[in-house]
N, C-alpha and C positions, 0 to 999 in steps of 0.2 A: 178830756173831752171826746164826745161819743161821735164817732165816723162811721156811720153805716153801710156809705156806698164809694170800696178802698178803690174800684175801679176808673173811677173820679180822679181817686188820688193822683191814680200813676199818670190820668190821662194826661194832668194838670202839673207832675214834673217830666215830661218828656214834649207836648209841647207848648206848654212852658218858656221850655229853656231851650228852644229853635236853634239855640246858636250853630254853626256849621264847624262840628269839628269831627276829625277825622280818627278814625278809627281804624286804624292795623291788626290791633290786638285782642283776643280775647280780654284783655285788661280792661275792656271797654265799660265793665256794670262793676258799681259801686256801690255797697251796702250799707246803709246806716243806719236799722231796725227793725223790729219784729211788727208788721203788722201787726192793730188791735186786731180783737173776733167780732164780727157786727152781731148788732141784736138778732135772739130768734124774731123778729118781731120787722126787723130790715125788709123792704121790698129792694130789689137792684134789678135788670135788665138787662143786657147787651149791649154795643154798640158797634153794630159791624160792620159800618159805613159811614164815610162822612155825610155832617147833619143827622145820625142817628139813627133809632128803631124806626121813626116817626119820618123823617125827612124833616123836620121842624126846628132841629137842635136845641128840642126841651127832653125832659126825662121826666117819667113820670114812678119818681120814686120815693124813695124813706127821701126826709129833712136831712139835710147836714145840721148838723150843730152848733152851733160859732159862740167863739168868745164874745166877750162884751165890747173887747175891742176891733173885732172882725174875723178873718181867718185865722189861722191857730194851726198850722197843719204841720206837722214830725215827716221830715223830709225820710222814706223807705229805701227806697235805690234810684239811682238814676243811673243811665247810657249814655254814652257818646255815640254818633251815629254818623254818617256822612253826609251827604248833601240832599237837598231835596226840600219840596212844598206839602210834602204827605199828611195827612195824620196819620195815626194809628187806627184799625179798626181790635175794639176786644170786647170779648166775648168772658164768662166767668171764668174761666181757665189760664188764658191766655191775652197776648197780644200780639198783633201782627203789626211791624214797622217793613217800610220800603223807601230805600235810597242807594244813593249810585254812591260808590267808593272805588279806588282804584280802577279802574275801569273797567266797575261791572256794575249792573241794576243788583238790588240783592232785599229777598226778602224773607224778612227772619221770625219767629215766631215766640217769644218769650216768656214765660209765667208769670200770670198777672202778680202775685203777692211775692215773689222774690228776684224778679228779672232774670231767671237763670233759665240757659238758650237749653228749648225743645228742638227747633231746625232749623236749616239754613238753605237758603236756595238763591244764586245769583247763578248771570249769564255775561256774557260779554255787552258794554253798552255802551262806544265810546259817540261821548255828544256834549261840546260845547256852544253856548248858549250865543249865539248873537249880537245882542245886547245887554251882557255883563250880568245876568242876572244868574241862580244857582244852575249848576251844571243838571240835576237829579228829577225826580220825579214828578212832575206834579199833580199826581191822581192819587187819592189815598187808596187803599187796598180794601177790595168789597168781600165780605163774609157770608157763604151764602148755602145752605143745606152741606152742609160737612165741608165746605171751598173755598178755598182763597182765590181771587180773581185780583190781576193788582194788570195795572196800561202803564207802561214803560213812556219814558222819555222820548223815545227812537218806534213809538208804537210796535211795542212790542205785550202781547196780550196773553197775558201767563192764569193757567189754572191746576192750582195745589189740592191738595188730601188737607183740610186745616189739620189733621193730626198728626199724619206723618212729612208731608210736605214734597209728597211725590208729585212731580208732574201727569196733569191728567190729559191736557190738550191745551197745544199753545198755538197764535196763528201769529204766523209775522209779517212786517207792515203792507209785503203784498199780498195778503190774504192766503197767502199759502196754509193750510194745516199740519201741524207735525204732532205726531203723535208721540209718545213719551219711547225714550232711550236715555241713552248716556248721559243721565243729570247731571248738573255740575253742584252736588251738593256738599256744599264747605261746615 
């Protein structure tokens, strides 16, 4: 089967299995196989925010080749994560996830082809949904100009460097601007 756009495949693996699984250790990553190479004629693009690059939830890329019985995807890797409704932000090289686990909101970057951790940034966020829904983030991370922006469930806005995960600037729910300091990188 010809699979021209591996990012969509990874997105389906992560978003399609939105089961809330607590992920306390780095044993969260399970690798199943190696991704196939893209065709030299394949056209792909980033998915830097919810609803995609054009804000219309569509892609302008090479079509997926389908088997006669429909999708026949081979699982490459999967990752358990904490709570939240956040969808990933995706570039050609990495996937950025945002979730709540063990009293911390966690923003993490993973290699898109292997799922291996690139960086993780976390900060304390105690929150309990009063209606019994998920306690994690409701917003998805946004990738813009080599930065990752994430707005947490307690109204904490974080801006991180896309390559390193180092905090650029942030703002708490009272509007106080916070400059980079001792980041809780883990």
